[in-house]
C-alpha positions, -999 to 999 in steps of 0.1 A, spaced: 644 -370 104 622 -394 99 589 -394 115 562 -424 113 529 -409 112 504 -435 122 468 -434 119 439 -453 101 426 -421 93 439 -413 57 431 -372 63 445 -375 97 477 -381 84 478 -358 54 469 -332 79 498 -341 102 523 -346 68 513 -314 57 525 -295 93 554 -317 96 571 -313 63 565 -280 65 595 -277 91 620 -302 70 609 -335 84 609 -364 62 579 -380 71 567 -420 69 530 -434 70 510 -466 87 470 -474 89 476 -493 125 502 -510 147 511 -540 129 519 -516 96 538 -495 113 559 -525 133 564 -532 96 577 -498 89 599 -498 114 616 -534 102 619 -517 68 632 -475 74 651 -460 93 630 -441 122 638 -414 143 600 -408 162 568 -420 165 532 -399 162 510 -422 167 469 -422 171 454 -446 198 422 -464 180 432 -478 153 421 -513 141 445 -548 143 463 -527 172 458 -497 189 481 -472 197 491 -485 237 495 -519 224 521 -504 193 539 -481 222 541 -513 243 555 -539 215 582 -507 208 596 -501 241 595 -542 245 615 -543 216 658 -543 218 659 -528 186 630 -499 190 629 -495 229 642 -465 230 624 -443 202 603 -413 208 563 -416 205 542 -396 206 503 -407 212 483 -383 192 440 -385 199 412 -370 200 393 -401 217 412 -411 243 413 -379 269 406 -389 304 431 -389 331 428 -430 332 435 -426 292 466 -403 304 477 -428 328 477 -455 308 494 -438 281 523 -437 310 527 -473 321 531 -483 283 562 -460 277 546 -435 257 567 -396 260 538 -373 248 504 -375 251 484 -346 223 453 -338 218 439 -335 183 433 -311 170 470 -293 177 485 -266 164 517 -271 147 546 -249 176 524 -277 197 532 -309 182 565 -296 174 571 -288 210 562 -325 221 586 -342 193 619 -316 211 611 -331 244 602 -365 233 632 -365 216 657 -352 245 636 -373 268 646 -405 246 686 -392 248 683 -388 285 668 -428 291 702 -438 305 702 -461 318 670 -480 297 637 -475 319 625 -499 341 606 -530 331 571 -527 315 548 -549 324 533 -579 303 509 -570 276 481 -591 297 486 -563 324 480 -538 295 451 -556 280 435 -555 317 447 -518 323 429 -511 290 403 -527 293 396 -509 327 399 -476 301 376 -490 274 349 -497 305 351 -465 318 344 -449 287 315 -475 278 298 -466 312 304 -426 304 290 -429 271 258 -455 282 254 -426 308 256 -398 274 231 -427 261 207 -428 287 202 -389 291 198 -390 255 173 -416 258 156 -394 281 151 -368 267 142 -385 234 115 -403 253 103 -366 276 101 -352 235 81 -382 221 57 -378 255 51 -337 245 45 -352 209 19 -379 217 5 -353 245 1 -328 213 -12 -351 191 -39 -362 218 -48 -321 218 -51 -318 185 -67 -349 177 -98 -334 204 -103 -307 188 -100 -324 151 -131 -338 170 -149 -315 188 -146 -291 156 -156 -318 134 -185 -325 155 -196 -290 160 -194 -285 124 -212 -319 117 -240 -303 142 -241 -274 121 -242 -285 92 -273 -307 106 -288 -277 121 -282 -258 90 -300 -287 62 -328 -284 92 -329 -252 88 -334 -252 54 -359 -284 52 -382 -262 74 -378 -234 58 -386 -244 24 -410 -266 37 -429 -241 51 -425 -217 23 -446 -248 5 -479 -237 20 -479 -197 16 -472 -202 -18 -495 -226 -30 -519 -198 -9 -511 -179 -36 -515 -197 -67 -548 -206 -55 -561 -167 -55 -548 -163 -90 -563 -189 -100 -596 -177 -86 -587 -140 -94 -591 -150 -128 -625 -174 -130 -638 -147 -112 -625 -116 -131 -611 -125 -160 -644 -106 -180 -635 -74 -162 -595 -75 -157 -585 -52 -179 -552 -62 -202 -525 -47 -181 -540 -59 -148 -541 -103 -168 -503 -88 -173 -497 -85 -132 -512 -115 -130 -494 -135 -152 -460 -117 -140 -471 -128 -101 -483 -165 -117 -447 -165 -134 -436 -157 -101 -451 -180 -82 -437 -210 -103 -403 -198 -105 -406 -194 -62 -426 -233 -64 -395 -243 -85 -370 -231 -60 -385 -247 -28 -387 -280 -44 -348 -277 -54 -341 -266 -22 -357 -294 -6 -335 -315 -29 -308 -301 -20 -312 -309 17 -324 -344 11 -294 -351 -8 -273 -347 25 -298 -363 50 -305 -389 32 -289 -427 37 -263 -432 13 -268 -471 -1 -237 -490 -23 -239 -510 -49 -222 -519 -77 -240 -496 -106 -247 -498 -143 -238 -455 -156 -242 -470 -188 -279 -478 -184 -284 -449 -164 -274 -423 -187 -299 -443 -214 -325 -442 -193 -321 -401 -185 -318 -394 -217 -351 -411 -223 -374 -392 -195 -360 -358 -215 -377 -368 -246 -403 -342 -240 -374 -313 -241 -366 -324 -269 -392 -327 -295 -386 -305 -322 -351 -307 -319 -321 -316 -337 -294 -331 -308 -267 -358 -319 -263 -377 -286 -229 -398 -287 -231 -424 -259 -193 -437 -253 -194 -469 -231 -197 -462 -193 -175 -483 -169 -199 -502 -138 -190 -480 -108 -200 -483 -67 -225 -461 -55 -258 -450 -48 -279 -454 -77 -314 -431 -72 -285 -403 -63 -257 -409 -90 -297 -413 -114 -300 -374 -104 -261 -366 -114 -266 -374 -150 -302 -365 -151 -287 -327 -139 -254 -328 -160 -277 -343 -194 -306 -318 -185 -282 -287 -182 -261 -302 -217 -297 -298 -233 -301 -266 -217 -278 -245 -229 -274 -258 -262 -305 -245 -269 -295 -216 -293 -277 -246 -315 -296 -250 -346 -274 -284 -343 -268 -298 -308 -236 -321 -301 -240 -342 -266 -216 -364 -252 -210 -385 -220 -183 -412 -219 -154 -420 -194 -117 -404 -195 -96 -428 -179 -85 -425 -141 -81 -403 -113 -62 -417 -84 -77 -450 -92 -108 -439 -96 -129 -437 -126 -132 -401 -145 -168 -401 -162 -177 -364 -178 -205 -347 -199 -196 -324 -230 -218 -301 -250 -216 -276 -276 -241 -248 -262 -227 -215 -252 -204 -225 -224 -191 -203 -195 -160 -182 -187 -125 -206 -167 -125 -173 -144 -155 -177 -127 -154 -218 -132 -153 -219 -93 -184 -205 -84 -206 -227 -107 -210 -252 -86 -226 -236 -54 -261 -231 -43 -276 -202 -65 -248 -196 -83 -251 -187 -116 -230 -176 -150 -263 -165 -176 -291 -142 -167 -329 -158 -158 -340 -143 -191 -317 -161 -211 -318 -194 -193 -342 -206 -166 -328 -226 -136 -325 -215 -98 -288 -224 -98 -290 -256 -75 -285 -282 -97 -248 -281 -97 -245 -273 -59 -265 -310 -60 -243 -327 -84 -215 -318 -61 -231 -331 -28 -236 -360 -47 -200 -369 -56 -184 -358 -27 -207 -382 -10 -196 -406 -31 -151 -397 -19 -149 -382 -56 -147 -345 -72 -166 -330 -97 -146 -303 -122 -157 -284 -148 -142 -268 -182 -155 -248 -210 -148 -215 -231 -175 -188 -237 -194 -200 -271 -176 -228 -276 -195 -254 -251 -187 -273 -218 -172 -302 -205 -183 -315 -171 -162 -343 -153 -165 -365 -117 -150 -396 -104 -163 -426 -92 -151 -457 -76 -146 -480 -103 -168 -519 -94 -154 -548 -91 -182 -562 -108 -178 -542 -140 -152 -546 -169 -118 -543 -163 
């Protein structure tokens, strides 16, 4: 027996073909109602199983056309659908003359049973079935079915949209809560930083007064008792004087570090090349008698606070000068190394004592030093100031080095539109 399978979905046709051919049926295929009518005119067909929702001609109209056709009106027809499942769908299937109505996917025994019953019913259809309503009536009934489905789908859509709206409101509430928490914590952090800077400034400032007293009385003691002091006593006084001077340097650096966080930052086009040469000229006293090869590559113009950036270059070049001290021939280079995230990269490189990279994260911390004080003098605040200034400019700073082979310090700044591209 030849069974015509009508479905616009190729996978559905293949599945139904496999089920029927396994039971010994021959299967013909059509992709919609128009194609199915053409097959009926050219091939012998003993029964038809059709989908409903198809382009060009759906299953309802196909069934109606077949029932009104004098040659095919007795053909057994099964409507097989996964979309039309309501009572009104089944009612319309009966109106257009379908023998059976199945819901996809159906197991093979159910399909075979429906096919057997449809063929039996078609064989008993004598006299022929009552006249069918015209196609306009069918289309009207079909439109009613579609309206019901559309209303049901619209109701589902409204429910889904309401759930989306509620979820959106919940997300907005969460975002507002998070924004409030961020604002509160940011305000608390700003206040804490302000208090910490004020405290640092006050403590450093107040420490200067007793330190001046210590220096003054040491000078008086040396002036009044120099002839009576033993060599051991004079050595002790020198230790006190050196410690006092070191404390003074530390206080000065702390005050400068505090001011860097509190000072208003200007913004203008800054000639880094000129700043670098100015910083080197101010180091002339420290370079006297030393063999130093300076290499200054062309530097770009950047956007920033000239005074703060002058301090950055002074600190980095001063460090390079200090840590190349043990070298008979020092090499210090300053230049540009491309861009990062749209910002120009500037570097200061030296052939000094270098450092171990596993401690690189400590370089820019306050009071952090990677060398002993008796090897190289300093307070451990200079690089912390560099980082603070560069971060206030929106850039970042980092370092690379190797023990005994020198170090390179990098920082990024926004390039000025006034400078060369």
